[in-house]
C-alpha positions, -999 to +999 in steps of 0.1 A: +537+012+862+515-009+886+487-033+873+452-033+875+447-062+896+471-050+923+457-013+927+416-022+926+412-057+935+374-056+945+365-042+909+382-068+890+364-092+905+325-079+900+335-072+864+346-104+856+315-122+870+292-096+854+306-104+819+307-140+827+301-158+788+277-182+805+252-158+813+253-142+780+250-179+762+214-181+784+201-151+769+211-164+737+196-198+743+164-181+757+158-158+733+130-173+712+113-179+748+112-141+756+102-132+723+072-158+723+063-144+757+064-106+748+045-116+715+020-133+737+015-108+759+012-075+736-011-096+717-031-105+751-031-066+760-041-054+728-071-078+728-081-063+764-076-029+750-100-034+719-124-055+739-127-016+761-129+006+730-161-017+719-175-013+750-168+023+752-183+024+715-210+007+725-219+025+758-219+062+737-244+043+710-270+035+738-271+069+751-273+084+719-307+057+713-319+069+747-313+104+742-331+106+710-362+087+724-369+112+750-363+138+734-397+161+734-409+158+693-395+183+670-437+191+655-465+200+676-491+182+679-521+191+659-546+211+672-578+194+681-600+210+655-578+197+626-576+163+638-616+163+646-622+174+612-600+153+594-616+121+611-647+135+605-661+136+643-665+173+642-703+182+635-697+221+637-675+226+607-691+227+573-676+202+544-655+230+526-641+235+561-630+199+567-614+196+533-592+229+539-586+218+573-572+184+561-556+198+532-540+228+541-530+213+576-543+247+592 
């Protein structure tokens, strides 16, 4: 039976160089550095994500505040006669009518 190196000599050489023990030792020696860099990158990315979410939330709150300021008043303004009667400006109404207007709001 023939050996592997005589049948496929070009395959045997790359397999032995890929699985070199020095490559594994380099990875093991730098594993702490790799983990530290990953933690730093994840922390930095999370900070940026939280910052963007905070900006989006603030923009939504500002939009709601602007909408509330621009909204028309829900209750209609009182009629001029009522305002005049309550402020005792109108001379055309009697005292009874003025009290009724101010008390009942009609």
